[in-house]
Every structure is written in structure tokens, then in C-alpha cells.
N, C-alpha and C positions, 0 to 999 in steps of 0.2 A: 970412531963414530962421533961426529960433531953434534952440537946442539942445534935443533931445528926450530926456527921461529917461523910461524905462519899466522894468517889472520885468525885461525882457530885456536892457537895457543902455542906453548913452548913444549917441545917433547924431545925425548932421546932415550937411549938405553941406559939404565941405571948402572953407574959405575964406569960408564964409557961415554962421557959427555954430558950426562945428566945425573945430578946427585943432590944430597941434602944441602950442601953449601950453596950451590947455584939456586936451589929453590928458595932458600932463606934470603938471598940477595934480591931475587926477583920480587918476592913478597914485600921486602923492605922498600924497594923502589915504588912498587904499586901503592903501598901504604902511605909513603911520603907524598905521592901525587894526590892522594885523596885528602890528606891532612889530619893532624892530630884530632883525636876525639871521634873520628869516623867509625862506622860499624861495618865489619866485613864478615860475611857468612863463609865458613869453610866446611867442605865435605869431601869424601873420597870414595873410590870403589874398593874392591876386595883384593886387589893384587898385592903380593907379598911386600913390596917396597912402600906401600901406601902409608903405613903408620910412621915410618921414619921421615918421609917427605912431609907428612902432616905436621909433625912436631917442628920441623925446620920452617915451614911456611908460617905457622903460628908465632914462632919466635921472631921471625922477620917482621911480622905485622906489629906485634907487641912492642918491639924495639922502636918502631916508627910512631908509637903513641896511639896506635889504632886498637880499638876494641874488637874482640873476636867472638862470634857466635859459632861454636863448633858443633855441627850436627852429626859428626862421625860418618859411619858408612851409610851411604844413601845414593840412589840413582842420580845421575847428572840432572835430569829434569826436576827432581825434588829440590836440589840445591839451587837451581835457577829460580824455581817457584818461590823458595824460601827467601831468597834475596829480595824479591819484590814484595812478598807477603809481610815480612817483618821490617819493611822500609829501611833496608840496609843501604849503605852507600856503594857497596860493591860485594863481589863474591869471588872465591877461588875454588874451582873444581879440580881435584887431584885424581886424574883418571887417564889411562892410556887407551880408553875406549876399546876399539876392536883390534888394536895392535897386540903382538905377542906379550906374554907375561913379563919379560925382561924390560919392556918399555914402560915409561910412565910420562905424565905430562901435566902441565898446569893450564887450565882455561880460566881466563880472567873476565869477570863480569862487571858491568857497570850497573847503575840503578835500573830497576825493573828486571834485573836478572838477565840482561841481554849481553852477549859477548861483546867485548870492546870493539869499537870500530877499527878496521885495519889501519887507519891513519894513527889512532892512539897506540896501537900495538907497535907501530914503527917508531914512535917517539920513545916508548918504553924500551925498545931494543937499543936505541942509540944511547940511552942512559945506562942500560945494562953493560954495554961495551966499555963504558968508563970505569965500571967495577967498583963504584963507591958505595960502601955500606955506612949508614948513619944511624945513630941511636939518640933518642931523647934522654934527658936526665932521668935518674932513678924514680923521681916523684911524678914523672909524666908518662911512665910506661902504660901501655894499654892493659886491659883486663880481658880474661877469657871466661866465657860462660859456655857450658855444655848443655845441649838441648836436643831432645829427640823430636825432630820435625815431621817424621813420617806419618804419625797419627793425624796431624793437622793437614798434611798433604792429601792423605786418603779421604779425609772428611770433605775437603773442598772438591776433590775429584769426583766423589760420589754425588755431590750436589750438581755436578756438571752433566751427568748422564741420566738417561731415563731408566732407572733401576727396574721398575716393574715391566717395562717392555723387554729388557734383556732377560729377566727371569722367565718371562712367558715363552721364550724359545727353548727352554730346558736343554741348554747346550752341554755337551761333553767335550772337554778340551784337554789336550796334552801340552804341557808347558815345559820348555827347556830353558832354565835360567843360567845353566853352565857355571855355577858357582859365583855368579856376579851379583851386583847390588840389587838387581831386580828381584832376587829372592826375598828381599825385605818388604816388597811392595805388591808385586803382581799376584802371587797366590792369594793374598788377603783381599785384594780388590776383586778377583774373580769369585771368591767365596761369598763376598757381600752381594755380588750380582747374581747369586744362585747358580753359578756355573760349576758343574761337576768337574773337578780338575785333578789330573794326574801330573804331579810335578816331578821332573827328573833332573838329575845333576844339581841338586839343591844345596849341597854343602858349601858355604861361603869360602871362596879362595881355592877351591879344588876345581881345576879346569880340565874337564874330561875330554873335550874336543878343542879344536882351534877356536879362538875367541870370536872371529867374525862369522856371523850366521849366514852361510852360503849353501847352495845346494849340495856341494861336495862335503860340507862339514855337518850337514843335518840328515845324513842317511839314517842314523839310528832313530831320530825323531820321526822321520817319515814312516819307517817300518812300524814303530809303536802306535802311531796314529791309525794306521790301517789295521793292525792286529787287535787294537782295543775298540775298534768301531767308533773312534772319536769323530766329532764333527769338524774339528780344526786342530791344528798344531800351532803353537806360538813359540818363537825363539828370540831371546835378547842377546845383545852383545854385553860386555862386562859392565858398562855403566847404564844400560837400559835406555839409551836415548833413541834406539831404533828397535823396530819389531819386524821380524820376518814371519810370514804366514805359510802354513802347510795345509793344503786342501785335504778333504776326507779321503781322497784317493792317494794321498802321499806325495803329491806334487808340490814342490817348493815354488811359491809364487814369485815372479820377478819383482824387484823392489819398486820399480816404476808403477807396477800395477797396484801394489799395496797403497801407495800414496794416491794413485788415481781413483781408487774406490772411495777413499775418504773425501777427496776434493769434489768428486761428483756428488756425493751425498750432501756435503755442506753447502755447495753452491745451489743445489736444488732446494734445500731447506731454506736458504736465505733469499732465494729468488734472484740469484746473480751475485755480483760483488766484484772484488778484486783478488786476483790470484798471483802469487809470486813463486816461481821455481827457478832453479839454477840452469845454467846453459847446457849442462849435461843431461837434463831431464828430457824424455822423449817427446815427440810431437803429439802424443795422445792428449797432453794437457791443452794444446791449442784447440783440439777437437772438443774437449769437454767445455772449455771456456766459451766457444762459439755456441755449443748446444745449450748452455745455461745462461747465455747473455752476459757473460762476465768479461772483464778486462784482464789481460794476462801480461805480466812483466817478467823478464828474465834477468838474472844477475850472474856475475862470475861464480864459479864453484866455491863453496864455503858457507857455512851456516851464518857467519857474521854478515856477509853481504846480503843474504836472504832476509835475515831478521831486521837489519837496519832499513832495508827497502820496504819491508812490511810496515814498520813503524812510521816511516816517512809518508807513505800513501794511505795508511789506515786500511791495510789489506784484510780480507775476510778469512783467508786460509793461505797456507804456503807450505813449502818444504823442499826437500832435495830428493828427487826421484832416483838419483844415482846411489842413494844409501838408505832409502826407505824411511826417511825421517819426516814425520808429519808435524806441522806447527799450526796450532789453533790459538790465535792471539786473545780470544775471549777467555782462555785459561791462563796461558803465559806464552811469551815470545821465545820459544825454544823447542827443539825436537823432543818428543815425549813418547817413549815406547809404551808405558802402561796406559796412557790416554788413548 
């Protein structure tokens, strides 16, 4: 299995094309491109290879003279948010997202916590193929600081939502984090919102079901939602950048519909605006845009294309209906499952 470069990042099966050595080289190249003295946020999900890849990534960055803010295990949206919040020059997310546990990947972030533009990824790929690792002198090596950013992220997230309105619904929810990084955020968020929550599969790194939250992998969640009389069921993938919703009747909502509900609400609240979705998203978004008097833009598939278009035009809301990912730029420019 070869290494796979895409606009979303670099991924592969650990030990079969993707490993700590490759991760260190990519991080070193990324750090050199940013320049000595830069600050990079690093975080990871809960998969078994994460710690080894994390140490390699940090070594590559420090060797390039780059300083590291290591926030440890955290959802991808938290890492993206932290890159912007702490005014970092870049970020590296270590996560295989919805891919099986043997996979892992690096997502490279620029300033504001946005995935690197596909053109920048192509330049990095060309340099990677030359295979050159470079280290600064011993007295110019970067420094690592460890910091728990989740508390700050939750604080900002709670400022972004109408807490009292949510509490007024007296909701009962069943949450399936499936051993992923969402376990560190979403149960606490729901608790602060006054939502009575039954969390299942909450042990970090223990993946009870397949990692992608699809109708065929969420049969247990659907049954528990019905059996417990819950109002809703929520399910994350491993890095919690997406959210799948289960209705009170146990039906798993299509991912397009999850995004459509949010888009319709935001555009109504804002009185129109600009919407960005990818080319694989359904025509329902054209209907919503017309109904709410909004402009709609479509991009190639891939979060990097969507977020850069959103930044370019000053979009109101966006996302990828093909994977249930919602992007609200007023909070940060990235898919965010807990949000």
C-alpha cells in the first residue's frame, strides 16, 4: 500500500506505506516551509498508532527550529480551532478520521486553522519526493509545550450557542463516540447544555463498531435510542469532525439532511448570505439557497476546497453534504461535529 497524498492530507496504512519516519520527514518539510521560530499546534485522535506518529511529527518540527504546542488527544475541530485561537503559524492533525484503525494520516493546517490549499499541498509533495531531512543547529532547535486546549475550546463553544434555549427543550440524547476523540468533548458539552445524555462506547481507543458512522454501523445506537425513549441519537467518527443524527424513531438521517438542517437555520437567522458546498452535495442546497435568498457556490470534493472558497468570498455557512460536515466560519473554518 503506497502513501496517499490528497488535498485533505497524507494518509496510509501504518507499517505499509505510512510510518513514523515518513511522518517526521513531512513535519520537517512543513516546519522548514514555515520558518524557524514559527509555532505549530499538534494534536491527535485515539487510534493505536497516534502516539508514535505524534512523537515523530514533533521531532520533525523541533528539528526544523519550529516551536510546538502539543494539545494531545483532541477532536480535529479542536485542533483547527486552537491553531487560530493561539495565533499559531500552522497546525498538524494526526488522525485517520473515518478510516479503519490500521490507517493514520496527517492533515496540515495554515494560519486560522484552515487546511492547506491544494496548491500548497502539491508543493509539499514535490519536496517530500526529494526526501531531504534538514536539522537546525543544536542551539536553534524548537521547544515543545504541552497544553490542554479542550477547556478553552468548550468555553468558546458555549459562548457561541444559546444555552438557555437548549436547556429549555429538556432533551434526552444517546451519544455514540465509539472510542474516539469526541469522548473528550461532546459529553461535557451536552452536560453544560442541560441535555440528559447516555454515552456509549466511551472508552478512548476501543472501537466497538466500524469507525465511519453510517446506517449499517449504527444499528445498536438506533435500537438504544428507541429503547430508552431518547429524543435523538448522535454519532461521531474517530476525530469528531462529523456528526450523524438518529431520530427518535431510530432512523439514521442522511448526511445531506444533517447539513441541510443547519444551513437552513443559519441562512434564515442571518437573512440570507453565501453558502458553499461541494459538488457531491445534493440539490436540496439549491432549494434552500433560493428559499432564503442566499447565493450558493459549489467546489470540488474536499474540505480544503470548501474552506478556501468560504474564506475567499466571506461565506455565511458551508460544508460537505457528502460527509455530514458543517462549517460555521463565525466559530472556525473547519468541519465541527460537536458544534
